[in-house]
PDB file of N, H, CA, C and O in Angstrom:
ATOM      1  N   MET A   1     -98.423 135.017  78.845  1.00  0.00           N
ATOM      2  CA  MET A   1     -99.723 134.992  78.863  1.00  0.00           C
ATOM      3  C   MET A   1    -100.404 136.062  79.796  1.00  0.00           C
ATOM      4  O   MET A   1     -99.992 136.171  80.951  1.00  0.00           O
ATOM      5  N   ALA A   2    -101.324 136.772  79.386  1.00  0.00           N
ATOM      6  H   ALA A   2    -101.659 136.683  78.447  1.00  0.00           H
ATOM      7  CA  ALA A   2    -101.781 137.915  80.125  1.00  0.00           C
ATOM      8  C   ALA A   2    -103.326 137.615  80.234  1.00  0.00           C
ATOM      9  O   ALA A   2    -103.962 137.086  79.321  1.00  0.00           O
ATOM     10  N   LEU A   3    -103.934 138.054  81.590  1.00  0.00           N
ATOM     11  H   LEU A   3    -103.418 138.484  82.331  1.00  0.00           H
ATOM     12  CA  LEU A   3    -105.335 137.784  81.949  1.00  0.00           C
ATOM     13  C   LEU A   3    -105.970 139.197  81.942  1.00  0.00           C
ATOM     14  O   LEU A   3    -105.485 140.183  82.496  1.00  0.00           O
ATOM     15  N   TRP A   4    -107.081 139.155  81.262  1.00  0.00           N
ATOM     16  H   TRP A   4    -107.475 138.354  80.812  1.00  0.00           H
ATOM     17  CA  TRP A   4    -107.815 140.706  81.004  1.00  0.00           C
ATOM     18  C   TRP A   4    -109.111 140.353  81.414  1.00  0.00           C
ATOM     19  O   TRP A   4    -109.628 139.249  81.244  1.00  0.00           O
ATOM     20  N   LYS A   5    -109.723 141.531  82.073  1.00  0.00           N
ATOM     21  H   LYS A   5    -109.303 142.428  82.211  1.00  0.00           H
ATOM     22  CA  LYS A   5    -111.007 141.565  82.363  1.00  0.00           C
ATOM     23  C   LYS A   5    -111.710 142.585  81.359  1.00  0.00           C
ATOM     24  O   LYS A   5    -111.418 143.778  81.285  1.00  0.00           O
ATOM     25  N   ILE A   6    -112.625 141.976  80.640  1.00  0.00           N
ATOM     26  H   ILE A   6    -112.862 141.007  80.700  1.00  0.00           H
ATOM     27  CA  ILE A   6    -113.390 143.123  79.639  1.00  0.00           C
ATOM     28  C   ILE A   6    -114.739 143.470  80.251  1.00  0.00           C
ATOM     29  O   ILE A   6    -115.527 142.529  80.346  1.00  0.00           O
ATOM     30  N   THR A   7    -115.056 144.417  80.594  1.00  0.00           N
ATOM     31  H   THR A   7    -114.416 145.181  80.517  1.00  0.00           H
ATOM     32  CA  THR A   7    -116.215 145.078  81.232  1.00  0.00           C
ATOM     33  C   THR A   7    -117.125 145.975  80.475  1.00  0.00           C
ATOM     34  O   THR A   7    -116.635 146.997  79.994  1.00  0.00           O
ATOM     35  N   VAL A   8    -118.411 145.720  80.305  1.00  0.00           N
ATOM     36  H   VAL A   8    -118.810 144.890  80.696  1.00  0.00           H
ATOM     37  CA  VAL A   8    -119.390 146.671  79.768  1.00  0.00           C
ATOM     38  C   VAL A   8    -119.351 147.925  80.621  1.00  0.00           C
ATOM     39  O   VAL A   8    -119.584 147.900  81.829  1.00  0.00           O
ATOM     40  N   LYS A   9    -119.032 149.074  79.911  1.00  0.00           N
ATOM     41  H   LYS A   9    -118.843 149.094  78.929  1.00  0.00           H
ATOM     42  CA  LYS A   9    -119.160 150.360  80.520  1.00  0.00           C
ATOM     43  C   LYS A   9    -120.327 151.329  80.124  1.00  0.00           C
ATOM     44  O   LYS A   9    -120.463 152.418  80.682  1.00  0.00           O
ATOM     45  N   ARG A  10    -121.157 150.885  79.140  1.00  0.00           N
ATOM     46  H   ARG A  10    -121.047 150.001  78.686  1.00  0.00           H
ATOM     47  CA  ARG A  10    -122.276 151.510  78.806  1.00  0.00           C
ATOM     48  C   ARG A  10    -123.435 150.814  78.591  1.00  0.00           C
ATOM     49  O   ARG A  10    -123.297 149.885  77.795  1.00  0.00           O
ATOM     50  N   ARG A  11    -124.564 150.967  79.055  1.00  0.00           N
ATOM     51  H   ARG A  11    -124.676 151.722  79.701  1.00  0.00           H
ATOM     52  CA  ARG A  11    -125.843 150.051  78.872  1.00  0.00           C
ATOM     53  C   ARG A  11    -126.138 150.126  77.371  1.00  0.00           C
ATOM     54  O   ARG A  11    -125.888 151.145  76.728  1.00  0.00           O
ATOM     55  N   VAL A  12    -126.677 149.024  76.825  1.00  0.00           N
ATOM     56  H   VAL A  12    -126.880 148.196  77.348  1.00  0.00           H
ATOM     57  CA  VAL A  12    -127.052 148.814  75.561  1.00  0.00           C
ATOM     58  C   VAL A  12    -128.583 148.108  75.737  1.00  0.00           C
ATOM     59  O   VAL A  12    -128.734 147.137  76.478  1.00  0.00           O
ATOM     60  N   ASN A  13    -129.456 148.575  75.137  1.00  0.00           N
ATOM     61  H   ASN A  13    -129.333 149.364  74.535  1.00  0.00           H
ATOM     62  CA  ASN A  13    -131.058 147.971  75.205  1.00  0.00           C
ATOM     63  C   ASN A  13    -131.447 148.121  73.722  1.00  0.00           C
ATOM     64  O   ASN A  13    -132.017 149.127  73.300  1.00  0.00           O
ATOM     65  N   LYS A  14    -131.107 147.060  72.947  1.00  0.00           N
ATOM     66  H   LYS A  14    -130.644 146.243  73.290  1.00  0.00           H
ATOM     67  CA  LYS A  14    -131.480 146.901  71.608  1.00  0.00           C
ATOM     68  C   LYS A  14    -132.451 145.986  71.347  1.00  0.00           C
ATOM     69  O   LYS A  14    -132.618 145.220  72.296  1.00  0.00           O
ATOM     70  N   VAL A  15    -133.270 145.748  70.252  1.00  0.00           N
ATOM     71  H   VAL A  15    -133.135 146.371  69.481  1.00  0.00           H
ATOM     72  CA  VAL A  15    -134.114 144.684  70.106  1.00  0.00           C
ATOM     73  C   VAL A  15    -133.288 143.193  70.325  1.00  0.00           C
ATOM     74  O   VAL A  15    -132.466 143.003  69.428  1.00  0.00           O
ATOM     75  N   GLY A  16    -133.334 142.428  71.045  1.00  0.00           N
ATOM     76  H   GLY A  16    -134.002 142.582  71.774  1.00  0.00           H
ATOM     77  CA  GLY A  16    -132.985 141.000  71.158  1.00  0.00           C
ATOM     78  C   GLY A  16    -131.521 141.016  71.896  1.00  0.00           C
ATOM     79  O   GLY A  16    -130.819 140.009  71.991  1.00  0.00           O
ATOM     80  N   LEU A  17    -131.196 142.190  72.359  1.00  0.00           N
ATOM     81  H   LEU A  17    -131.766 143.008  72.282  1.00  0.00           H
ATOM     82  CA  LEU A  17    -129.893 142.505  73.145  1.00  0.00           C
ATOM     83  C   LEU A  17    -129.892 143.520  74.256  1.00  0.00           C
ATOM     84  O   LEU A  17    -130.251 144.691  74.132  1.00  0.00           O
ATOM     85  N   ARG A  18    -129.416 142.905  75.439  1.00  0.00           N
ATOM     86  H   ARG A  18    -129.124 141.953  75.540  1.00  0.00           H
ATOM     87  CA  ARG A  18    -129.297 143.927  76.559  1.00  0.00           C
ATOM     88  C   ARG A  18    -128.030 143.739  77.367  1.00  0.00           C
ATOM     89  O   ARG A  18    -127.794 142.728  78.028  1.00  0.00           O
ATOM     90  N   LEU A  19    -127.187 144.848  77.256  1.00  0.00           N
ATOM     91  H   LEU A  19    -127.378 145.669  76.719  1.00  0.00           H
ATOM     92  CA  LEU A  19    -125.960 144.676  78.110  1.00  0.00           C
ATOM     93  C   LEU A  19    -126.299 145.794  79.158  1.00  0.00           C
ATOM     94  O   LEU A  19    -126.841 146.873  78.919  1.00  0.00           O
ATOM     95  N   GLU A  20    -125.837 145.277  80.456  1.00  0.00           N
ATOM     96  H   GLU A  20    -125.397 144.401  80.650  1.00  0.00           H
ATOM     97  CA  GLU A  20    -125.928 145.877  81.517  1.00  0.00           C
ATOM     98  C   GLU A  20    -124.357 146.452  81.971  1.00  0.00           C
ATOM     99  O   GLU A  20    -123.394 145.688  82.023  1.00  0.00           O
ATOM    100  N   GLU A  21    -124.272 147.788  82.261  1.00  0.00           N
ATOM    101  H   GLU A  21    -125.055 148.409  82.219  1.00  0.00           H
ATOM    102  CA  GLU A  21    -123.073 148.435  82.728  1.00  0.00           C
ATOM    103  C   GLU A  21    -122.645 147.366  83.847  1.00  0.00           C
ATOM    104  O   GLU A  21    -123.456 147.028  84.709  1.00  0.00           O
ATOM    105  N   GLY A  22    -121.368 146.855  83.803  1.00  0.00           N
ATOM    106  H   GLY A  22    -120.710 147.130  83.102  1.00  0.00           H
ATOM    107  CA  GLY A  22    -120.672 146.035  84.823  1.00  0.00           C
ATOM    108  C   GLY A  22    -120.633 144.455  84.482  1.00  0.00           C
ATOM    109  O   GLY A  22    -120.072 143.634  85.207  1.00  0.00           O
ATOM    110  N   MET A  23    -121.236 144.174  83.404  1.00  0.00           N
ATOM    111  H   MET A  23    -121.692 144.841  82.815  1.00  0.00           H
ATOM    112  CA  MET A  23    -121.133 142.868  82.885  1.00  0.00           C
ATOM    113  C   MET A  23    -119.756 142.566  82.509  1.00  0.00           C
ATOM    114  O   MET A  23    -119.202 143.462  81.871  1.00  0.00           O
ATOM    115  N   SER A  24    -119.077 141.528  82.749  1.00  0.00           N
ATOM    116  H   SER A  24    -119.526 140.800  83.267  1.00  0.00           H
ATOM    117  CA  SER A  24    -117.679 141.240  82.378  1.00  0.00           C
ATOM    118  C   SER A  24    -117.466 139.928  82.268  1.00  0.00           C
ATOM    119  O   SER A  24    -118.174 139.097  82.838  1.00  0.00           O
ATOM    120  N   VAL A  25    -116.376 139.613  81.453  1.00  0.00           N
ATOM    121  H   VAL A  25    -115.801 140.288  80.990  1.00  0.00           H
ATOM    122  CA  VAL A  25    -115.732 138.516  81.312  1.00  0.00           C
ATOM    123  C   VAL A  25    -114.256 138.537  81.502  1.00  0.00           C
ATOM    124  O   VAL A  25    -113.716 139.631  81.665  1.00  0.00           O
ATOM    125  N   GLU A  26    -113.527 137.421  81.498  1.00  0.00           N
ATOM    126  H   GLU A  26    -113.966 136.532  81.366  1.00  0.00           H
ATOM    127  CA  GLU A  26    -112.090 137.181  81.738  1.00  0.00           C
ATOM    128  C   GLU A  26    -111.466 136.595  80.527  1.00  0.00           C
ATOM    129  O   GLU A  26    -112.009 135.622  80.004  1.00  0.00           O
ATOM    130  N   LEU A  27    -110.393 137.086  80.039  1.00  0.00           N
ATOM    131  H   LEU A  27    -109.952 137.876  80.463  1.00  0.00           H
ATOM    132  CA  LEU A  27    -109.773 136.579  78.770  1.00  0.00           C
ATOM    133  C   LEU A  27    -108.394 136.460  79.071  1.00  0.00           C
ATOM    134  O   LEU A  27    -107.770 137.313  79.704  1.00  0.00           O
ATOM    135  N   VAL A  28    -107.818 135.207  78.537  1.00  0.00           N
ATOM    136  H   VAL A  28    -108.324 134.515  78.023  1.00  0.00           H
ATOM    137  CA  VAL A  28    -106.513 135.013  78.510  1.00  0.00           C
ATOM    138  C   VAL A  28    -105.975 134.937  77.258  1.00  0.00           C
ATOM    139  O   VAL A  28    -106.416 134.143  76.428  1.00  0.00           O
ATOM    140  N   ILE A  29    -104.928 135.794  77.000  1.00  0.00           N
ATOM    141  H   ILE A  29    -104.569 136.439  77.674  1.00  0.00           H
ATOM    142  CA  ILE A  29    -104.372 135.877  75.588  1.00  0.00           C
ATOM    143  C   ILE A  29    -102.789 135.710  75.740  1.00  0.00           C
ATOM    144  O   ILE A  29    -102.264 135.811  76.849  1.00  0.00           O
ATOM    145  N   PRO A  30    -102.123 135.477  74.700  1.00  0.00           N
ATOM    146  CA  PRO A  30    -100.759 135.421  74.738  1.00  0.00           C
ATOM    147  C   PRO A  30     -99.802 136.896  74.435  1.00  0.00           C
ATOM    148  O   PRO A  30     -98.606 136.958  74.149  1.00  0.00           O
ATOM    149  N   SER A  31    -100.796 138.020  74.613  1.00  0.00           N
ATOM    150  H   SER A  31    -101.767 137.969  74.845  1.00  0.00           H
ATOM    151  CA  SER A  31    -100.141 139.258  74.361  1.00  0.00           C
ATOM    152  C   SER A  31    -100.374 140.235  75.611  1.00  0.00           C
ATOM    153  O   SER A  31    -101.439 140.090  76.210  1.00  0.00           O
ATOM    154  N   SER A  32     -99.684 140.993  75.958  1.00  0.00           N
ATOM    155  H   SER A  32     -98.819 141.111  75.471  1.00  0.00           H
ATOM    156  CA  SER A  32     -99.798 141.954  76.770  1.00  0.00           C
ATOM    157  C   SER A  32    -100.644 143.214  76.208  1.00  0.00           C
ATOM    158  O   SER A  32    -100.912 144.071  77.049  1.00  0.00           O
ATOM    159  N   THR A  33    -101.033 143.396  75.070  1.00  0.00           N
ATOM    160  H   THR A  33    -100.815 142.699  74.387  1.00  0.00           H
ATOM    161  CA  THR A  33    -101.645 144.431  74.223  1.00  0.00           C
ATOM    162  C   THR A  33    -103.231 144.402  74.431  1.00  0.00           C
ATOM    163  O   THR A  33    -103.853 143.365  74.203  1.00  0.00           O
ATOM    164  N   ASN A  34    -103.790 145.420  74.816  1.00  0.00           N
ATOM    165  H   ASN A  34    -103.284 146.263  75.002  1.00  0.00           H
ATOM    166  CA  ASN A  34    -105.230 145.596  75.206  1.00  0.00           C
ATOM    167  C   ASN A  34    -106.040 144.510  73.889  1.00  0.00           C
ATOM    168  O   ASN A  34    -105.853 144.590  72.675  1.00  0.00           O
ATOM    169  N   PRO A  35    -106.729 143.775  74.450  1.00  0.00           N
ATOM    170  CA  PRO A  35    -107.394 142.750  73.435  1.00  0.00           C
ATOM    171  C   PRO A  35    -108.783 143.625  72.653  1.00  0.00           C
ATOM    172  O   PRO A  35    -109.380 143.225  71.654  1.00  0.00           O
ATOM    173  N   LEU A  36    -109.032 144.725  73.316  1.00  0.00           N
ATOM    174  H   LEU A  36    -108.547 145.050  74.128  1.00  0.00           H
ATOM    175  CA  LEU A  36    -109.866 145.607  72.435  1.00  0.00           C
ATOM    176  C   LEU A  36    -109.424 146.503  71.352  1.00  0.00           C
ATOM    177  O   LEU A  36    -110.180 147.099  70.585  1.00  0.00           O
ATOM    178  N   ALA A  37    -108.184 146.547  71.352  1.00  0.00           N
ATOM    179  H   ALA A  37    -107.570 146.062  71.975  1.00  0.00           H
ATOM    180  CA  ALA A  37    -107.431 147.176  70.283  1.00  0.00           C
ATOM    181  C   ALA A  37    -106.756 146.263  69.093  1.00  0.00           C
ATOM    182  O   ALA A  37    -105.999 146.594  68.180  1.00  0.00           O
ATOM    183  N   GLN A  38    -107.360 144.890  69.475  1.00  0.00           N
ATOM    184  H   GLN A  38    -107.975 144.621  70.217  1.00  0.00           H
ATOM    185  CA  GLN A  38    -107.022 143.902  68.263  1.00  0.00           C
ATOM    186  C   GLN A  38    -108.208 143.069  67.871  1.00  0.00           C
ATOM    187  O   GLN A  38    -108.688 142.235  68.639  1.00  0.00           O
ATOM    188  N   SER A  39    -108.636 143.285  66.766  1.00  0.00           N
ATOM    189  H   SER A  39    -108.246 143.962  66.143  1.00  0.00           H
ATOM    190  CA  SER A  39    -109.816 142.687  66.269  1.00  0.00           C
ATOM    191  C   SER A  39    -109.866 141.169  66.431  1.00  0.00           C
ATOM    192  O   SER A  39    -110.885 140.534  66.705  1.00  0.00           O
ATOM    193  N   LYS A  40    -108.690 140.680  66.238  1.00  0.00           N
ATOM    194  H   LYS A  40    -107.863 141.195  66.016  1.00  0.00           H
ATOM    195  CA  LYS A  40    -108.512 139.143  66.155  1.00  0.00           C
ATOM    196  C   LYS A  40    -109.081 138.593  67.434  1.00  0.00           C
ATOM    197  O   LYS A  40    -109.456 137.421  67.417  1.00  0.00           O
ATOM    198  N   TYR A  41    -109.188 139.267  68.504  1.00  0.00           N
ATOM    199  H   TYR A  41    -108.883 140.219  68.518  1.00  0.00           H
ATOM    200  CA  TYR A  41    -109.655 138.817  69.775  1.00  0.00           C
ATOM    201  C   TYR A  41    -111.225 138.814  69.903  1.00  0.00           C
ATOM    202  O   TYR A  41    -111.819 138.077  70.690  1.00  0.00           O
ATOM    203  N   PHE A  42    -111.854 139.724  69.040  1.00  0.00           N
ATOM    204  H   PHE A  42    -111.371 140.323  68.400  1.00  0.00           H
ATOM    205  CA  PHE A  42    -113.327 140.029  69.104  1.00  0.00           C
ATOM    206  C   PHE A  42    -114.133 138.828  69.030  1.00  0.00           C
ATOM    207  O   PHE A  42    -115.149 138.768  69.721  1.00  0.00           O
ATOM    208  N   PRO A  43    -113.736 137.666  68.121  1.00  0.00           N
ATOM    209  CA  PRO A  43    -114.751 136.578  68.257  1.00  0.00           C
ATOM    210  C   PRO A  43    -114.692 135.917  69.652  1.00  0.00           C
ATOM    211  O   PRO A  43    -115.762 135.587  70.164  1.00  0.00           O
ATOM    212  N   GLN A  44    -113.628 135.714  70.258  1.00  0.00           N
ATOM    213  H   GLN A  44    -112.760 135.982  69.842  1.00  0.00           H
ATOM    214  CA  GLN A  44    -113.295 134.970  71.411  1.00  0.00           C
ATOM    215  C   GLN A  44    -113.894 136.023  72.542  1.00  0.00           C
ATOM    216  O   GLN A  44    -114.293 135.368  73.505  1.00  0.00           O
ATOM    217  N   ILE A  45    -114.072 137.352  72.720  1.00  0.00           N
ATOM    218  H   ILE A  45    -113.749 137.884  71.938  1.00  0.00           H
ATOM    219  CA  ILE A  45    -114.792 137.864  73.541  1.00  0.00           C
ATOM    220  C   ILE A  45    -116.139 137.747  73.427  1.00  0.00           C
ATOM    221  O   ILE A  45    -116.778 137.561  74.462  1.00  0.00           O
ATOM    222  N   ARG A  46    -116.823 137.830  72.168  1.00  0.00           N
ATOM    223  H   ARG A  46    -116.303 137.981  71.327  1.00  0.00           H
ATOM    224  CA  ARG A  46    -118.083 137.530  71.761  1.00  0.00           C
ATOM    225  C   ARG A  46    -118.726 136.243  72.358  1.00  0.00           C
ATOM    226  O   ARG A  46    -119.868 136.172  72.812  1.00  0.00           O
ATOM    227  N   GLN A  47    -117.703 135.118  72.276  1.00  0.00           N
ATOM    228  H   GLN A  47    -116.776 135.176  71.907  1.00  0.00           H
ATOM    229  CA  GLN A  47    -118.015 133.944  72.621  1.00  0.00           C
ATOM    230  C   GLN A  47    -118.168 133.705  74.128  1.00  0.00           C
ATOM    231  O   GLN A  47    -119.051 133.012  74.633  1.00  0.00           O
ATOM    232  N   LEU A  48    -117.183 134.376  74.796  1.00  0.00           N
ATOM    233  H   LEU A  48    -116.466 134.939  74.385  1.00  0.00           H
ATOM    234  CA  LEU A  48    -117.137 134.375  76.410  1.00  0.00           C
ATOM    235  C   LEU A  48    -118.568 135.149  76.928  1.00  0.00           C
ATOM    236  O   LEU A  48    -119.157 134.785  77.945  1.00  0.00           O
ATOM    237  N   PHE A  49    -119.009 136.217  76.109  1.00  0.00           N
ATOM    238  H   PHE A  49    -118.530 136.513  75.283  1.00  0.00           H
ATOM    239  CA  PHE A  49    -120.369 136.744  76.720  1.00  0.00           C
ATOM    240  C   PHE A  49    -121.503 135.910  76.296  1.00  0.00           C
ATOM    241  O   PHE A  49    -122.526 135.956  76.979  1.00  0.00           O
ATOM    242  N   GLU A  50    -121.454 135.094  75.174  1.00  0.00           N
ATOM    243  H   GLU A  50    -120.623 135.057  74.619  1.00  0.00           H
ATOM    244  CA  GLU A  50    -122.246 134.121  74.979  1.00  0.00           C
ATOM    245  C   GLU A  50    -122.378 133.117  75.871  1.00  0.00           C
ATOM    246  O   GLU A  50    -123.520 132.806  76.207  1.00  0.00           O
ATOM    247  N   ASN A  51    -121.343 132.475  76.379  1.00  0.00           N
ATOM    248  H   ASN A  51    -120.415 132.727  76.105  1.00  0.00           H
ATOM    249  CA  ASN A  51    -121.211 131.342  77.318  1.00  0.00           C
ATOM    250  C   ASN A  51    -121.705 131.841  78.572  1.00  0.00           C
ATOM    251  O   ASN A  51    -122.587 131.168  79.105  1.00  0.00           O
ATOM    252  N   LYS A  52    -121.284 132.971  79.198  1.00  0.00           N
ATOM    253  H   LYS A  52    -120.567 133.518  78.765  1.00  0.00           H
ATOM    254  CA  LYS A  52    -121.630 133.601  80.391  1.00  0.00           C
ATOM    255  C   LYS A  52    -123.080 134.090  80.486  1.00  0.00           C
ATOM    256  O   LYS A  52    -123.779 133.617  81.382  1.00  0.00           O
ATOM    257  N   TYR A  53    -123.556 134.924  79.707  1.00  0.00           N
ATOM    258  H   TYR A  53    -122.989 135.308  78.978  1.00  0.00           H
ATOM    259  CA  TYR A  53    -124.679 135.661  79.608  1.00  0.00           C
ATOM    260  C   TYR A  53    -125.744 135.160  78.601  1.00  0.00           C
ATOM    261  O   TYR A  53    -126.911 135.461  78.851  1.00  0.00           O
ATOM    262  N   GLY A  54    -125.511 134.518  77.622  1.00  0.00           N
ATOM    263  H   GLY A  54    -124.563 134.274  77.419  1.00  0.00           H
ATOM    264  CA  GLY A  54    -126.656 134.121  76.857  1.00  0.00           C
ATOM    265  C   GLY A  54    -126.619 135.092  75.629  1.00  0.00           C
ATOM    266  O   GLY A  54    -127.387 134.892  74.688  1.00  0.00           O
ATOM    267  N   ILE A  55    -125.722 136.159  75.623  1.00  0.00           N
ATOM    268  H   ILE A  55    -125.099 136.321  76.388  1.00  0.00           H
ATOM    269  CA  ILE A  55    -126.017 137.007  74.652  1.00  0.00           C
ATOM    270  C   ILE A  55    -124.794 137.221  73.563  1.00  0.00           C
ATOM    271  O   ILE A  55    -123.734 136.638  73.788  1.00  0.00           O
ATOM    272  N   ASN A  56    -124.896 137.875  72.628  1.00  0.00           N
ATOM    273  H   ASN A  56    -125.758 138.349  72.445  1.00  0.00           H
ATOM    274  CA  ASN A  56    -123.853 138.005  71.552  1.00  0.00           C
ATOM    275  C   ASN A  56    -123.672 139.468  71.335  1.00  0.00           C
ATOM    276  O   ASN A  56    -124.438 139.977  70.517  1.00  0.00           O
ATOM    277  N   PRO A  57    -122.814 140.222  71.908  1.00  0.00           N
ATOM    278  CA  PRO A  57    -122.493 141.448  71.797  1.00  0.00           C
ATOM    279  C   PRO A  57    -121.775 141.947  70.379  1.00  0.00           C
ATOM    280  O   PRO A  57    -120.805 142.703  70.342  1.00  0.00           O
ATOM    281  N   GLU A  58    -122.330 141.471  69.417  1.00  0.00           N
ATOM    282  H   GLU A  58    -123.118 140.857  69.447  1.00  0.00           H
ATOM    283  CA  GLU A  58    -121.563 141.339  68.155  1.00  0.00           C
ATOM    284  C   GLU A  58    -120.833 142.933  67.676  1.00  0.00           C
ATOM    285  O   GLU A  58    -119.628 143.077  67.471  1.00  0.00           O
ATOM    286  N   HIS A  59    -121.778 143.939  67.573  1.00  0.00           N
ATOM    287  H   HIS A  59    -122.757 143.822  67.739  1.00  0.00           H
ATOM    288  CA  HIS A  59    -121.298 145.248  67.215  1.00  0.00           C
ATOM    289  C   HIS A  59    -120.879 146.086  68.318  1.00  0.00           C
ATOM    290  O   HIS A  59    -120.707 147.284  68.097  1.00  0.00           O
ATOM    291  N   TYR A  60    -120.695 145.620  69.462  1.00  0.00           N
ATOM    292  H   TYR A  60    -120.835 144.647  69.642  1.00  0.00           H
ATOM    293  CA  TYR A  60    -120.429 146.482  70.775  1.00  0.00           C
ATOM    294  C   TYR A  60    -119.139 146.028  71.274  1.00  0.00           C
ATOM    295  O   TYR A  60    -118.698 146.628  72.254  1.00  0.00           O
ATOM    296  N   VAL A  61    -118.437 145.056  70.769  1.00  0.00           N
ATOM    297  H   VAL A  61    -118.795 144.568  69.972  1.00  0.00           H
ATOM    298  CA  VAL A  61    -116.891 144.756  71.056  1.00  0.00           C
ATOM    299  C   VAL A  61    -116.150 145.828  70.631  1.00  0.00           C
ATOM    300  O   VAL A  61    -115.588 145.806  69.536  1.00  0.00           O
ATOM    301  N   ASN A  62    -116.088 146.747  71.363  1.00  0.00           N
ATOM    302  H   ASN A  62    -116.545 146.765  72.252  1.00  0.00           H
ATOM    303  CA  ASN A  62    -115.071 148.017  71.034  1.00  0.00           C
ATOM    304  C   ASN A  62    -114.822 149.023  72.285  1.00  0.00           C
ATOM    305  O   ASN A  62    -115.473 148.848  73.314  1.00  0.00           O
ATOM    306  N   THR A  63    -114.057 149.875  72.209  1.00  0.00           N
ATOM    307  H   THR A  63    -113.528 150.018  71.372  1.00  0.00           H
ATOM    308  CA  THR A  63    -113.886 150.722  73.332  1.00  0.00           C
ATOM    309  C   THR A  63    -114.765 151.702  73.589  1.00  0.00           C
ATOM    310  O   THR A  63    -114.634 152.405  74.591  1.00  0.00           O
ATOM    311  N   GLY A  64    -115.746 151.865  72.734  1.00  0.00           N
ATOM    312  H   GLY A  64    -115.852 151.293  71.920  1.00  0.00           H
ATOM    313  CA  GLY A  64    -116.924 152.828  72.996  1.00  0.00           C
ATOM    314  C   GLY A  64    -117.887 152.131  74.061  1.00  0.00           C
ATOM    315  O   GLY A  64    -118.578 152.888  74.742  1.00  0.00           O
ATOM    316  N   TYR A  65    -117.980 150.908  74.241  1.00  0.00           N
ATOM    317  H   TYR A  65    -117.418 150.294  73.687  1.00  0.00           H
ATOM    318  CA  TYR A  65    -118.960 150.218  74.851  1.00  0.00           C
ATOM    319  C   TYR A  65    -118.241 149.393  75.884  1.00  0.00           C
ATOM    320  O   TYR A  65    -118.908 149.076  76.869  1.00  0.00           O
ATOM    321  N   MET A  66    -116.994 148.995  75.819  1.00  0.00           N
ATOM    322  H   MET A  66    -116.453 149.253  75.019  1.00  0.00           H
ATOM    323  CA  MET A  66    -116.293 148.181  76.780  1.00  0.00           C
ATOM    324  C   MET A  66    -114.970 148.677  76.958  1.00  0.00           C
ATOM    325  O   MET A  66    -114.427 149.365  76.094  1.00  0.00           O
ATOM    326  N   GLU A  67    -114.335 148.319  78.203  1.00  0.00           N
ATOM    327  H   GLU A  67    -114.776 147.761  78.905  1.00  0.00           H
ATOM    328  CA  GLU A  67    -113.011 148.566  78.802  1.00  0.00           C
ATOM    329  C   GLU A  67    -112.378 147.436  79.176  1.00  0.00           C
ATOM    330  O   GLU A  67    -112.957 146.421  79.563  1.00  0.00           O
ATOM    331  N   SER A  68    -111.142 147.579  79.069  1.00  0.00           N
ATOM    332  H   SER A  68    -110.671 148.403  78.755  1.00  0.00           H
ATOM    333  CA  SER A  68    -110.314 146.474  79.522  1.00  0.00           C
ATOM    334  C   SER A  68    -109.376 146.751  80.725  1.00  0.00           C
ATOM    335  O   SER A  68    -108.866 147.866  80.837  1.00  0.00           O
ATOM    336  N   GLU A  69    -109.135 145.783  81.617  1.00  0.00           N
ATOM    337  H   GLU A  69    -109.549 144.877  81.526  1.00  0.00           H
ATOM    338  CA  GLU A  69    -108.246 146.023  82.569  1.00  0.00           C
ATOM    339  C   GLU A  69    -107.406 144.850  82.598  1.00  0.00           C
ATOM    340  O   GLU A  69    -107.929 143.736  82.584  1.00  0.00           O
ATOM    341  N   LYS A  70    -105.967 145.015  82.641  1.00  0.00           N
ATOM    342  H   LYS A  70    -105.542 145.920  82.652  1.00  0.00           H
ATOM    343  CA  LYS A  70    -105.154 143.691  82.761  1.00  0.00           C
ATOM    344  C   LYS A  70    -104.872 143.342  84.164  1.00  0.00           C
ATOM    345  O   LYS A  70    -104.328 144.152  84.914  1.00  0.00           O
ATOM    346  N   LEU A  71    -105.230 142.137  84.554  1.00  0.00           N
ATOM    347  H   LEU A  71    -105.672 141.478  83.945  1.00  0.00           H
ATOM    348  CA  LEU A  71    -105.184 141.570  85.736  1.00  0.00           C
ATOM    349  C   LEU A  71    -103.862 141.000  86.059  1.00  0.00           C
ATOM    350  O   LEU A  71    -103.371 141.186  87.172  1.00  0.00           O
ATOM    351  N   SER A  72    -103.288 140.347  85.187  1.00  0.00           N
ATOM    352  H   SER A  72    -103.688 140.196  84.283  1.00  0.00           H
ATOM    353  CA  SER A  72    -101.911 139.756  85.512  1.00  0.00           C
ATOM    354  C   SER A  72    -101.037 139.555  83.958  1.00  0.00           C
ATOM    355  O   SER A  72     -99.896 139.093  83.946  1.00  0.00           O
TER     356      SER A  72
END
């Protein structure tokens, strides 16, 4: 199991959605491969942002707007 930190790296301010640089969530997955490179983890990442911040960054879960860091 690997623990990843997913962090917003670019500010987004669209109608009904505001992502600030530095917003982050932690994700545990059974793979050591970057979760932003695997679309099967996108729904889980979106749900974590929804739970923590009350927003759904549906179209922004990608390496253009977010970065990942393997914590363990």
